[in-house]
C-alpha positions as CSV (number, residue, x, y, z in Angstrom):
1,X,-245.9,-163.7,-25.0
2,X,-245.8,-167.4,-25.5
3,X,-245.0,-166.9,-29.2
4,X,-242.0,-164.8,-28.4
5,X,-240.7,-167.5,-26.0
6,X,-240.9,-170.2,-28.7
7,X,-238.9,-168.0,-31.0
8,X,-236.3,-167.5,-28.3
9,X,-236.1,-171.2,-27.7
10,X,-235.7,-172.0,-31.3
11,X,-233.0,-169.4,-31.6
12,X,-231.0,-170.8,-28.7
13,X,-231.3,-174.4,-29.9
14,X,-230.2,-173.7,-33.5
15,X,-228.1,-170.5,-33.2
16,X,-224.8,-172.2,-33.8
17,X,-225.9,-174.3,-36.8
18,X,-225.9,-173.3,-40.5
19,X,-229.4,-173.0,-41.9
20,X,-230.5,-173.7,-45.5
21,X,-233.8,-172.2,-46.3
22,X,-236.1,-172.7,-49.3
23,X,-238.4,-169.7,-49.5
24,X,-241.4,-169.5,-51.8
25,X,-242.8,-166.2,-52.9
26,X,-246.2,-165.2,-54.4
27,X,-245.9,-162.0,-56.3
28,X,-247.9,-159.7,-58.5
29,X,-247.3,-161.3,-61.9
30,X,-246.4,-158.1,-63.6
31,X,-243.6,-157.5,-61.0
32,X,-242.2,-161.1,-61.1
33,X,-239.0,-160.3,-63.1
34,X,-238.3,-157.2,-60.9
35,X,-238.8,-159.2,-57.7
36,X,-236.4,-161.9,-59.0
37,X,-233.8,-159.3,-59.9
38,X,-234.1,-157.6,-56.5
39,X,-234.0,-160.8,-54.5
40,X,-231.0,-162.0,-56.5
41,X,-229.0,-159.1,-55.1
42,X,-229.6,-160.0,-51.4
43,X,-226.4,-161.6,-50.0
44,X,-227.6,-164.8,-48.4
45,X,-229.6,-165.8,-51.6
46,X,-227.8,-168.6,-53.5
47,X,-230.4,-169.4,-56.1
48,X,-233.6,-167.7,-57.5
49,X,-236.1,-169.5,-59.8
50,X,-239.2,-168.1,-61.5
51,X,-241.6,-171.1,-61.5
52,X,-245.0,-172.3,-62.5
53,X,-247.6,-173.7,-60.1
54,X,-248.9,-172.6,-56.8
55,X,-246.0,-170.2,-56.1
56,X,-244.2,-167.8,-58.4
57,X,-240.6,-167.6,-57.2
58,X,-238.4,-170.1,-55.2
59,X,-235.3,-168.9,-53.4
60,X,-232.6,-171.0,-51.8
61,X,-230.6,-169.2,-49.2
62,X,-227.9,-170.1,-46.6
63,X,-227.5,-168.5,-43.2
64,X,-224.9,-168.9,-40.5
65,X,-227.6,-169.5,-37.9
66,X,-231.4,-169.2,-37.3
67,X,-231.0,-165.6,-36.0
68,X,-229.6,-164.5,-39.4
69,X,-232.5,-166.2,-41.2
70,X,-235.0,-164.5,-39.0
71,X,-233.3,-161.1,-39.6
72,X,-233.3,-161.7,-43.3
73,X,-237.1,-162.5,-43.4
74,X,-238.1,-159.6,-41.2
75,X,-235.7,-156.9,-42.3
76,X,-234.8,-157.6,-45.9
77,X,-237.3,-159.9,-47.7
78,X,-240.4,-158.3,-46.1
79,X,-239.6,-154.9,-47.7
80,X,-239.2,-156.2,-51.3
81,X,-241.9,-154.5,-53.4
82,X,-244.3,-156.8,-55.2
83,X,-244.1,-159.7,-52.7
84,X,-247.6,-160.7,-51.6
85,X,-246.8,-163.8,-49.6
86,X,-243.9,-166.0,-48.5
87,X,-243.4,-169.5,-47.1
88,X,-240.1,-170.5,-45.5
89,X,-239.0,-174.1,-45.3
90,X,-235.8,-175.0,-43.4
91,X,-233.8,-178.0,-44.6
92,X,-233.2,-180.6,-41.8
93,X,-230.8,-182.7,-43.9
94,X,-229.0,-182.4,-47.2
95,X,-228.5,-185.5,-49.3
96,X,-227.3,-183.9,-52.5
97,X,-226.2,-180.4,-53.2
98,X,-224.5,-178.8,-56.2
99,X,-224.3,-182.3,-57.7
100,X,-222.5,-183.8,-54.8
101,X,-224.1,-186.7,-52.9
102,X,-223.5,-186.4,-49.1
103,X,-223.2,-189.4,-46.9
104,X,-226.1,-190.1,-44.6
105,X,-225.6,-189.4,-40.9
């Protein structure tokens, strides 16, 4: 029950703010290209990279609020075939995006 309350608290605190998420995926290597193609079609996804290292795919996605991010993770990304594991990082500040440097707050 406590976990559910924390999620509700985070939703209410961040619900009106745009959320940029960096999501890493571990996939079955023989499915990597297919997973990239599938994930590329999901609407909030801005960028998809097949990478080397500890993870296989890196996604950058933007959401109107935390609730949309949560819905994406639970209802869309979780059903993509071939995905074995995900990690989601939420950006707390953006200093440069699409080649444009943003002023510090």
